[in-house]
matplotlib code that plots the C-alpha trace (Angstrom):
import matplotlib.pyplot as plt

x = [-0.9, -1.6, 1.9, 1.3, -2.1, -1.6, -2.6, -3.5, -6.9, -5.5, -3.3, -6.2, -8.4, -5.5, -4.9, -8.6, -8.8, -5.6, -7.0, -10.3, -8.4, -6.3, -9.3, -11.1, -8.0, -7.7, -11.3, -10.7, -7.6, -9.6, -12.3, -9.8, -8.1, -11.4, -12.3, -8.9, -9.2, -12.7, -11.4, -8.4, -10.6, -12.9, -10.2, -7.4, -8.3, -11.5, -9.9, -6.8, -8.7, -11.0, -8.0, -6.6, -9.8, -10.3, -6.8, -7.4, -10.6, -8.9, -6.1, -8.7, -10.4, -7.1, -7.4, -3.7, -2.2, 1.5, 2.8, 6.5, 8.6, 7.8, 4.2, 2.2, -1.5, -3.2, -3.4, -1.5, -0.8, -1.1, 1.6, 2.0, 5.2, 6.5, 7.9, 7.0, 8.8, 8.2, 11.4, 9.6, 11.6, 8.5, 5.5, 2.5, -1.2, -3.3, -6.5, -5.8, -4.8, -8.2, -10.0, -8.3, -9.0, -12.7, -12.9, -11.4, -13.8, -16.8, -15.7, -15.3, -11.6, -9.0, -6.1, -3.4, -1.1, -1.6, 1.2, 1.5, 4.4, 4.3, 7.4, 8.0, 8.8, 11.7, 10.6, 14.1, 14.7, 16.2, 14.2, 11.0, 12.2, 12.1, 8.4, 5.4, 5.1, 1.6, 2.3, 5.5, 3.6, 1.0, 3.8, 5.3, 2.0, 0.9, 4.4, 4.4, 3.7, 1.7, 2.8, 0.4, 1.2, -1.5, -0.5, -2.8, -2.6, -0.8, -0.3, 2.1, 1.8, -0.4, 1.5, 0.0, 1.9, 0.0, 0.5, -0.5, -1.5, 0.9, -1.0, -0.8, 2.5, 1.6, -1.7, 0.1, 2.3, -0.7, -2.6, 0.5, 0.7, -3.1, -2.9, 0.0, -1.8, -4.9, -3.0, -1.4, -4.7, -6.7, -4.4, -2.8, -6.1, -7.3, -4.1, -4.6, -8.3, -7.4, -4.7, -7.2, -9.7, -7.1, -5.5, -8.4, -8.7, -5.0, -5.5, -8.5, -6.4, -3.6, -6.1, -7.7, -4.2, -3.2, -6.4, -5.9, -8.6, -8.3, -6.6, -8.4, -10.7, -8.6, -11.0, -10.2, -10.9, -13.8, -12.6, -12.8, -16.0, -19.3, -19.0, -15.5, -16.6, -19.5, -17.1, -14.8, -17.8, -18.9, -15.5, -15.3, -18.7, -17.7, -14.5, -16.4, -19.0, -16.3, -14.5, -17.7, -18.5, -15.0, -15.3, -18.7, -17.2, -14.3, -16.8, -18.9, -15.8, -14.6, -18.0, -18.1, -14.5, -15.5, -18.7, -17.0, -13.9, -15.9, -17.8, -14.6, -12.8, -15.7, -15.5, -11.8, -12.4, -15.2, -13.2, -10.9, -13.6, -13.5, -11.9, -10.8, -7.4, -7.8, -11.3, -10.0, -7.0, -9.2, -11.6, -8.7, -7.3, -10.7, -11.1, -7.5, -8.4, -11.5, -9.5, -6.9, -9.6, -11.3, -8.0, -7.3, -10.7, -10.6, -7.0, -8.0, -11.1, -9.1, -6.2, -7.4, -7.2, -4.1, -3.6, 0.2, 2.2, 5.0, 8.5, 12.0, 12.7, 15.7, 14.1, 17.0, 16.6, 12.8, 13.0, 15.7, 13.4, 10.5, 12.8, 14.1, 10.5, 10.0, 13.4, 12.4, 9.3, 11.6, 10.8, 13.4, 13.8, 17.1, 18.0, 21.0, 22.6, 22.7, 23.5, 21.0, 18.2, 16.4, 12.8, 9.8, 6.9, 4.6, 6.7, 3.9, 1.9, 5.0, 6.1, 2.7, 2.9, 6.4, 5.2, 2.2, 4.5, 7.0, 4.2, 2.7, 6.1, 6.6, 3.1, 3.1, 6.9, 8.3, 10.7, 11.7, 14.7, 14.5, 16.7, 16.8, 18.0, 18.5, 19.3, 19.3, 15.6, 13.9, 14.3, 13.0, 12.2, 12.2, 10.7, 11.4, 10.3, 10.4, 6.8, 4.2, 3.9, 0.8, -0.7, 0.1, -3.6, -4.5, -1.7, -3.8, -6.8, -4.9, -4.7, -8.5, -9.9, -11.2, -9.5, -7.8, -6.3, -8.0, -5.4, -2.7, -4.0, -7.0, -8.5, -6.2, -3.3, -5.1, -6.3, -9.3, -7.5, -6.8, -3.1, -2.0, -4.9, -3.8, -0.1, -1.0, -3.1, -0.3, 2.4, 0.1, -0.5, 3.3, 3.5, 5.0, 3.8, 3.8, 4.3, 4.3, 6.2, 6.9, 10.6, 12.5, 12.7, 9.6, 8.6, 7.3, 9.0, 7.1, 8.6, 7.7, 9.1, 9.2, 10.3, 12.9, 12.0]
y = [-23.0, -19.3, -18.9, -21.6, -20.2, -17.8, -14.2, -13.2, -13.9, -15.8, -17.9, -18.9, -19.8, -21.9, -23.6, -24.5, -25.8, -27.9, -29.4, -30.2, -31.8, -33.8, -35.1, -36.0, -37.8, -39.7, -40.8, -41.8, -43.8, -45.6, -46.5, -47.7, -49.9, -51.4, -52.0, -53.5, -55.7, -56.9, -57.6, -59.5, -61.5, -62.5, -63.1, -64.5, -65.4, -67.4, -69.5, -70.2, -71.2, -73.4, -75.2, -75.7, -77.2, -79.3, -80.7, -81.5, -83.3, -85.4, -86.1, -87.2, -89.5, -91.2, -90.4, -89.8, -90.9, -90.5, -90.9, -90.9, -88.2, -85.5, -86.6, -84.6, -83.9, -83.8, -80.1, -77.6, -75.3, -77.4, -79.7, -82.0, -81.6, -83.5, -80.3, -76.7, -75.2, -71.5, -69.6, -66.5, -64.1, -62.0, -60.7, -62.7, -62.1, -62.8, -62.1, -64.9, -67.3, -66.6, -67.2, -70.6, -71.7, -70.7, -72.6, -75.8, -75.5, -75.1, -78.2, -80.2, -80.6, -80.6, -78.3, -77.3, -74.5, -72.2, -69.9, -67.4, -65.6, -62.8, -62.2, -59.5, -60.6, -59.0, -58.6, -59.1, -62.4, -65.0, -67.7, -66.3, -67.5, -71.1, -70.8, -71.0, -67.8, -67.0, -67.7, -65.7, -62.8, -62.9, -62.8, -59.7, -58.1, -58.9, -58.1, -60.7, -64.3, -65.8, -69.0, -70.8, -73.8, -75.7, -78.5, -81.5, -83.9, -87.1, -86.1, -83.2, -79.7, -78.6, -75.9, -73.4, -70.8, -68.3, -64.8, -62.1, -58.5, -56.1, -52.9, -51.0, -49.4, -48.5, -47.1, -44.9, -43.4, -43.0, -41.2, -38.9, -38.1, -37.4, -35.1, -33.2, -32.8, -31.7, -29.2, -27.8, -27.5, -26.3, -24.4, -22.2, -20.8, -20.4, -18.4, -16.3, -15.6, -15.0, -12.5, -10.7, -10.5, -9.4, -6.7, -4.2, -5.0, -4.2, -0.9, -0.2, -0.9, 1.4, 4.1, 3.7, 3.9, 6.9, 8.8, 12.0, 14.4, 17.6, 16.0, 15.4, 12.4, 9.4, 7.7, 4.0, 2.4, 0.0, -3.4, -7.1, -9.1, -7.4, -7.6, -6.1, -3.3, -2.6, -2.3, 0.1, 2.2, 2.4, 3.6, 6.2, 7.5, 7.5, 9.5, 12.1, 12.4, 12.7, 15.4, 17.3, 17.0, 18.3, 21.2, 22.0, 21.8, 24.1, 26.7, 26.4, 26.8, 29.8, 31.4, 30.6, 32.0, 35.2, 35.6, 35.2, 37.2, 40.2, 40.7, 39.9, 42.7, 45.0, 44.1, 44.8, 48.3, 49.0, 48.0, 50.9, 53.1, 51.4, 53.7, 51.2, 49.8, 46.5, 45.8, 46.8, 44.4, 41.5, 42.1, 42.1, 38.9, 37.3, 38.4, 37.1, 33.8, 33.5, 34.3, 31.6, 29.1, 29.8, 29.5, 26.1, 24.8, 25.8, 24.5, 21.1, 20.9, 21.8, 19.6, 17.0, 19.4, 21.6, 24.4, 24.4, 22.1, 19.9, 21.2, 20.3, 21.8, 22.0, 20.6, 21.8, 25.4, 25.2, 24.0, 26.6, 29.3, 28.2, 28.2, 31.7, 32.9, 31.7, 33.2, 36.5, 36.4, 35.7, 32.0, 29.6, 27.3, 25.7, 23.9, 21.7, 22.7, 19.8, 19.3, 20.0, 17.5, 17.8, 16.4, 16.9, 18.3, 21.3, 23.8, 26.1, 23.2, 21.4, 24.7, 24.9, 21.4, 22.0, 25.4, 23.7, 21.2, 23.9, 26.2, 23.5, 22.9, 26.6, 27.0, 24.1, 23.8, 27.2, 26.1, 23.4, 21.5, 20.8, 18.2, 16.9, 13.3, 11.7, 8.2, 6.7, 6.0, 8.7, 12.0, 12.7, 16.1, 15.8, 18.5, 17.8, 19.7, 19.4, 20.1, 17.9, 15.4, 13.5, 10.5, 7.4, 6.4, 9.8, 10.0, 8.6, 10.8, 14.1, 13.7, 13.9, 17.3, 19.5, 17.3, 19.1, 17.8, 19.9, 19.3, 21.2, 22.5, 24.7, 27.6, 30.1, 28.7, 29.2, 26.9, 24.6, 21.2, 21.4, 21.9, 18.2, 17.0, 19.5, 18.5, 14.8, 15.4, 17.5, 14.9, 12.1, 13.9, 14.0, 10.2, 10.4, 9.9, 11.7, 10.2, 11.4, 9.9, 10.9, 11.5, 10.0, 12.6, 14.4, 16.1, 15.2, 14.2, 14.8, 13.2, 13.8, 11.0, 11.7, 9.2, 10.1, 10.2]
z = [-5.5, -6.2, -7.6, -10.2, -11.3, -14.2, -13.6, -17.2, -18.7, -21.7, -19.4, -17.2, -20.2, -21.7, -18.4, -18.0, -21.5, -21.0, -17.8, -19.6, -22.5, -20.1, -18.2, -21.5, -22.7, -19.4, -19.7, -23.3, -22.2, -19.6, -22.1, -24.7, -22.1, -21.1, -24.8, -25.5, -22.5, -23.6, -27.2, -25.8, -23.6, -26.4, -29.1, -27.0, -23.5, -24.2, -27.0, -24.9, -21.8, -24.0, -25.4, -21.9, -20.6, -23.7, -23.3, -19.6, -20.4, -23.0, -20.6, -18.0, -20.6, -21.3, -25.0, -25.5, -28.7, -27.8, -24.2, -25.0, -23.3, -23.5, -23.3, -25.9, -26.0, -29.4, -29.6, -31.7, -28.8, -25.6, -24.4, -21.4, -19.5, -16.4, -14.9, -14.9, -17.9, -17.1, -16.4, -14.9, -17.0, -17.8, -16.0, -14.8, -15.6, -12.5, -14.5, -17.0, -14.2, -12.5, -15.8, -16.2, -12.7, -13.0, -16.3, -14.7, -11.8, -14.1, -16.0, -12.8, -13.4, -10.6, -10.9, -8.4, -9.4, -12.4, -13.5, -16.3, -18.0, -20.5, -22.6, -25.1, -28.7, -30.5, -34.1, -35.3, -33.3, -35.7, -34.0, -35.6, -39.0, -37.9, -37.1, -39.3, -41.3, -40.2, -36.6, -36.6, -38.2, -35.4, -32.8, -34.5, -34.7, -31.1, -29.6, -26.8, -26.0, -23.1, -21.5, -19.2, -17.0, -15.1, -12.8, -13.2, -10.2, -11.1, -14.7, -14.9, -16.3, -19.2, -21.0, -23.5, -25.5, -27.6, -29.0, -26.6, -27.5, -25.9, -26.8, -23.5, -24.2, -27.7, -26.4, -24.0, -26.7, -28.9, -26.2, -25.6, -29.3, -29.5, -26.5, -28.0, -31.3, -29.5, -27.4, -30.6, -32.5, -29.5, -27.1, -29.8, -31.1, -27.4, -26.6, -29.7, -28.9, -25.2, -26.3, -28.5, -25.7, -23.1, -25.3, -25.1, -21.4, -20.9, -22.8, -20.5, -17.4, -18.6, -19.3, -15.9, -14.2, -16.3, -15.7, -13.7, -12.7, -14.7, -17.7, -21.0, -21.1, -22.3, -24.7, -25.2, -28.6, -28.3, -29.5, -28.7, -27.9, -27.2, -23.4, -23.4, -25.8, -23.4, -20.5, -22.5, -23.6, -19.9, -18.9, -21.6, -20.6, -17.0, -17.6, -19.6, -16.8, -14.1, -16.1, -16.5, -12.8, -11.9, -14.2, -12.7, -9.2, -10.2, -11.5, -8.3, -6.1, -8.1, -7.6, -3.9, -3.5, -5.3, -3.4, -0.1, -0.7, -1.8, 1.5, 3.5, 1.6, 2.3, 6.0, 6.0, 4.7, 7.2, 10.3, 9.6, 10.9, 14.3, 16.8, 19.4, 18.3, 20.2, 18.7, 15.2, 15.6, 16.7, 13.8, 11.4, 12.8, 12.4, 8.8, 8.1, 9.7, 7.6, 4.4, 5.3, 6.1, 2.8, 0.9, 2.6, 1.8, -1.8, -2.2, -0.8, -3.0, -6.1, -5.5, -7.9, -10.8, -10.1, -12.6, -11.9, -14.3, -13.1, -13.5, -12.6, -9.2, -7.0, -3.8, -1.6, -2.8, -2.4, 1.2, 2.0, 0.6, 2.9, 5.9, 5.1, 5.0, 8.6, 9.7, 8.3, 10.6, 13.6, 13.9, 15.3, 12.2, 11.2, 8.0, 7.2, 3.9, 1.4, -2.2, -5.0, -5.5, -8.8, -8.8, -11.1, -9.1, -8.6, -6.7, -5.3, -3.9, -2.5, -0.9, 0.8, 2.1, 3.6, 5.0, 6.8, 8.5, 9.6, 10.7, 12.9, 14.5, 15.1, 16.6, 18.9, 19.8, 19.2, 16.5, 14.0, 12.7, 9.0, 7.1, 3.6, 3.3, -0.1, -1.4, -4.9, -5.0, -2.9, -1.0, 2.5, 4.0, 7.8, 10.1, 13.7, 16.9, 20.6, 21.3, 23.1, 20.3, 19.3, 21.2, 19.1, 18.8, 17.2, 14.6, 11.8, 12.8, 12.5, 8.7, 8.5, 7.4, 10.3, 12.9, 15.8, 19.0, 21.7, 24.4, 22.5, 19.2, 20.0, 18.1, 19.8, 17.9, 14.6, 11.9, 11.6, 11.1, 7.3, 7.3, 7.6, 5.4, 2.7, 3.0, 2.7, -0.4, -2.0, -1.2, -2.4, -5.7, -6.2, -5.7, -2.2, 1.3, 4.6, 8.1, 11.7, 14.5, 18.1, 18.9, 21.8, 24.5, 23.3, 20.2, 16.8, 13.5, 10.3, 7.2, 3.5, 1.3, -2.5, -5.2, -7.7, -11.4]

ax = plt.figure().add_subplot(projection="3d")
ax.plot(x, y, z, "-o")
ax.set_aspect("equal")
plt.show()
């Protein structure tokens, strides 16, 4: 059912209006049928039944002028036949049969069987020319004839033939024509109005999808009905306020970074006066760790408004450069050479995300195996190690900021739990995703998946 329901606003409005029109036309059709039935009963059924009863009473009173075969009753439309003349080539009318039986019962007349037959009249039938012109015209106008045969005990069959209105079929076609006309005059304007309403909503949707923190506020033109204009105005105001808040946040972070780096630099100078080499080295490591922590926090906070533009980058060369940096430091990191893979991304940020994954592998497993796998729609960067891995129930948690696994990743290994969170944010900003999975035989596989184009 959901597949048949239109998704657009104009389509849903048009469908609801179409259903309402169909229901209204169905009610109109039922009322017209009832009205036509009442008119037919008053104009055709009642006079026909009256003639049948009148003929039966005259037959019972033995006021018959001519009893020669076929025996005729003095009535223009009613005849007396010895046998049932109905050929049953048409359809019967149980409602008329019931009316005749009730009329005979009310008049105290005995009747056995009552049969009816409705036959359509062909307006071009040559037999109509031999009939009275007025009667033939009525047959053409009504479209059918009704034959009624009532069996009178000991007398024979009273037979009545009269024009019968056959308006149901014409009424159906009339209703269909009216419905199509209504749909044409109502649905087309509804679709046009719905399109005008949904056009500014589509523009608003596109602007919301295209909005990126740090970019200029995308002001959408206010158009459409008042409610739609109010929504667009609210979105425009919200985008301006969000931009202002992000700018204020950047200024605050810059001030915090400056205020913290200055005393850290002063401490680094002062520790040079410490005579004990071991104490001086531990102090320097602590200051370096604080600098790295501060840099990670500021990078994660500013990721929504990167200052680095996107450029075409050879991803294979970028990964190879990161691996070479680790090799220069004596780390056991291998990389399988692959062909060039051109992608549009922010190279500094992506280099940092890859470095974080390789750094984790080196710290907790002693080395890493890096691979670049490409297919027509995406490129994968795989960083594998043979370390302790991560418990499956904690894989999702390690991407949360400041989350560390105490069993294997403690403070002695460095870091405060921002590496994976920062890598995930960088990859997500590039339109990709990052996943962790335990390897068979031990170890962890970290995969960065980036889309092409």
